[in-house]
N, C-alpha and C positions, 0 to 999 in steps of 0.2 A: 160628655163622660162618653166612655164603651163599652160596651155589651159583655166586656171581660169582668170588669169589678165585680169583687165581690157582691151581693145581693145587700147584705148588712150594709155597706157601705155606704150604699146608692144616698142614703138618705145623713150622711152627716153633713152637720154646718160645721164650716171647717172656721178654723180662729183669723181674725182679721187684723195683721198686722196695722200700726201707725200710718199714714200713707208718707211716702218718700219721694215727691215731686221732682223732675228735675227739668222742668219748663223754665226756673229761672231760680235766684236765688235767695233762698228765704232763710229769717231768723226762727230758728227750728225751736219749737216749744210742745211738742206735740208726741214723742218719744221717749220723755224721762233719763235723757241721756244726761253725760255732767257735761256742764260749760268749758270744763277743765281738761287739760292731756293727762295723760297717765304721767307719772313721776318721771325726773331723766334715767334712773335707774331702770326702771322697765325699758325706756328707749335704748339704752346701750347694752342692755343682755339683749335686745332681740339684732343682730351684731353680722357681720359676714361670713362666722365662723360657723354658726349657728345655722346659719342659712345652707353654706354648703353639708352640714351636717341633714339637712332635709331628704337625702339619700337614704336614710336610717329610720329604720321605725322608733316612733319615741317609745318612752317606757309606760307599758300598758298599767302600771301601779303608780305611779306619775308619786315616787317614793321622797324622793327633795321638797315638796311643792305639800304634800302630805305633811311631815311632819314639822314643818315653816307654820303650816297651820295647826297643826296638832298643839306646836309651841306657844301661837298666839292666841288661840282660845280654850289653854289651859285641860288638855285633853290627850287622851291616847290616840295615836296615829292608828288604831284599830277601830276609833270610834268616829274617824273621818273617811266621810265618801268626794268624788271628784268626778266630773261628767262634764258632755259640750253643753254648758249653760243650765240655769237651774231648771229651765222648761222639760230639758229629759230628764231631770231628776223627779219632778212631778211628774210626769210620761212614766217614767218604771213603778212611781210610787202608785200609781192608781191601778196598773196591773198587777204589783205584786201584792197590794194589801186593801182592793174593794172589794173583793169576794160579795161580802156583805151587805155592798152597798158603798155612799159616798153622800155625805153631808157639806153643804158648803151654801154661804148666803147669798141670797138672789142678784144682789148688789156687787161684784166681786171680782177679781180679775177674769176673763173671761177663758180663758182655755181651758180652767176647771170644768166647766160643759161639755167639751169638745171632749178631754178625754176619758169623761164618762162614756161620752155617749162613742169614742172610737172601739173600748170595752164591754158597750153594751152592760154596764154599770148601774143599779139603780139609783136614783137620785133624789136624796133629798133636799129642796133648796128652800131656805130657812130666810123669809123675806127680814130686813134690814129695820129696827125701828122707825117713826116718823122721823123722828132726827138724823136716821141714816147713822147710827150708833149700831154696834153687835146686841141682836138679843141672845147675852150669853144664858140663860135659861134656859133657852132651846139648845144650847149645846151641851146640854148636860147630858150623861147616860145613853148616851148613841152607839147600838149596837151595829158600828159602821167605821169607816174612815172617816174621820174628820179630818176639813181643811181649812184652817183659819190663815189668810193675809193681815199680817202685824207690821209696820200699819195696813190698813187695808187700800185697795186700791180699785176702784178711782179717787174713794175720798180721801184720804190720808190719816183718818180717825184710827186711833189707835188704841190697843186694849194694854192696861198693866200684868206686871209678869204675875201678881197677885191673882188677878181675875183669871190669865193663861192656866196658872196651877190647879184653879178648879176645874176646869175644863178638862183638865188630863186628868186628874185624878178618879173625876166620875166617869174615866171611859178606859178604864185599865185594860179591858179585855180587845182593845181594837187602837190602834196607829191613830194617834192627831197629830197630823203636820201640818207646824206652824209655818208658813212663808215669809222670811224673813227679807224680801228683797229691799223694801227702803227704810231695814231698820236704823242703819246709822246715821239717819235725819234727825233724829228727837224720839226715837222708839226705844222699849227697852226687850234686848234679847232674852229669849228663851233658852238658850243653850245653856246657863249655870242648871237648868233642871233635867238637863239626861243623864247627871249621874245618878239619879234619884227614882228618875221614871224609867221604865224600859218598854215602853209605848210613845215616847218621846221624840218624834222627825223635825229638826231645826233646820230648812233650805235656805242658802244664801246664794248672794250672785257677787262676781265682779264687773257686771253691766252699769251699776248704777255708783255708788259711792267709790269706786277703785277705775272710772274711766275707760272698762274696758268693755264695754256691748258689741263692739267687733270683733274681741278674740273671743266668746264662746266661753266662759268659764263657769262653772255654781257649783255647790257644794253640801255637803249632807253632813249635819253633825247628830249622831245618836245614840243609844246601847250598841256594843260591836253585831247583836246577832242582829238588829236591823241593818247594819250597816252590809254584812256578809250578805242579805239577803238582795241588797242593790247591784251589790258586787255579782251574786250570780247572773243576774239580768245584763248588768252592761258585760259580760264575757261570755254571753248565749246570743248578745247582739254584734257588737263593735268592742273589743278591748284596747283599742286606736283609735278612741275617741278625742281624745284631746291630744293635739298636734303637737310636734317638739317647740314649735314656737310659743305659744299660747302658755305651753311648761316653764319658761323660761321668764315669760313675761309676768305669769301668777308668782313665781318667786319671788321676784323683782321688786313686784307688788307688795308683797306680804313683807319683806324687809323694809320698803319704804313705808311703811303702813301710818307712819305719824304725818306723812305728807298728805294723803289722802284725808286721814282724819281734818287737817286742817282746811283743806277745800269743802269738806259736808259742815264747817263751821261759819264758812263763809257764805257758803247756798243757805244755811236757816236763817242767816242774816238777811240775805237779799230776799227769803220769802216773809220774812217778817213783814219786813219796810213795806212788799209787792201786796201785802194780804189786807194792811194797814191804810193803803192805799185806796185799794180798791173798795174796801168797806166804805171809806170819805166819795166813792163815786156812787153809794148806794147799790153795790154787788154783795149780796151775801154769800156770804166766803163757808166753809166749814173750817175745822180746826184743826189741820195737816199737823204732822211728824213725819212727814215725807219731802220730796224732792218737787212735790208739786202742790198745786192750789185746786182746789174744787170751786167753783163758782159761780155762782147765777144773778141777773141782772132782773131787778123790778120790773122792765119794762123793754125788756128787749129777749127776744128768744136765744135759747142756744146755738141752732142752727145758723140763723141769723148772723149771730155776733161772728160766729169761725167760720162765714164767709166773707165777711166783711174784714175779717184781719186777714185772711188770705188774700183776696184782695187789694192789701197794703205790706205782701210781703210777710206776715208775719202767721205760722202754723201753729194752732193748739189743736187738741182732740175733742169729740165732738161724739157723742155717744145719741142711737136712734131709740133705745132702752125708752119706754113710757116713763118711768119714775124720774128718769134725770135727763129727759130731754132737753130742759132748759139748762141745764148747766153743759158748760165745758172744765175740760181739764186742763190745766196751766202747768206745762213744763218751768221749774224755774233754772232759769237759764244765768248769765254773767248780769253785775249790776247794770251793765249798757245795756243788754238783752232785754233787760226788763223795763228799763225807763223807755226804748223804743214799744216794746209792747203799750204802756202805761199810756205814752203819749198818742198812739195810734189807737187808745181804746176812747181818750179822751176825745179825741176829732169822730169817732164814730157815734158815740154819743152824742156830737153837739149838732149832726148833721141832720 
């Protein structure tokens, strides 16, 4: 780093994305991408005429996309916020609502800790239970921004809507942010509660269930005052942060939502098959409601398993964190990709 960097940032431990190696062709089961392409409507929407219009600025209000999302989720347009991926919205939220500190789990999405450190926020890191479920009582009555991934990452474990509501109800003086990046794979969205609670902020993404990780599109649904707060930050940083092509692709994705929800059903079915097979191979597999599995073998270390799979052309995600170092996170690909993964796993166990 240079001698010019702000002293407060020199100790910042940045987020590490899942690896994207280019040395050979891999079956990529490490970054929770969809195995299915976007709908034909999305492909057709990103056409020659739209490309020609790249000379023009995009609509900073994302009016058409915002209206379509409002209709899909049965809210008003004033309750919808759009930005450059859900990470952007998380970033804005920590800046906007974290003045009293922030509470989140010890095993969860790694960006929460990064954003807290970026803005020098006091962190309350709450350990998950021994079975990796959320310690719900410990998230009650927090006088600070409270952040919960539901389903959680990397465990895939989910809270019920009733459990979420109890946490939101007990934290009325501060924002409760529910990160719903994976909710379409079997979780229960809290969006219906945003009309009842003015402190609830639900954050979603087009990256997972809608096959648009490369487009960078996220959304949030909340009380109109919270949305206005997020808009204030967006318009104070980059009003044009969702480009024209992403906007038209996102609109087409919302209009063809049934296609994506059918893909989610396929992924769920493949997930259940993969989990069952791994258990038969003596893996411990957590109860995931996401598009990935979190698993460990009784006699094979997580890093060893990850490296052995990589050598055989299959990428999964391994974390060095002490509590989960024996686990790997396995994205659910197509049925054919998961069969290759399982075959390579059997080879490794037999070697």
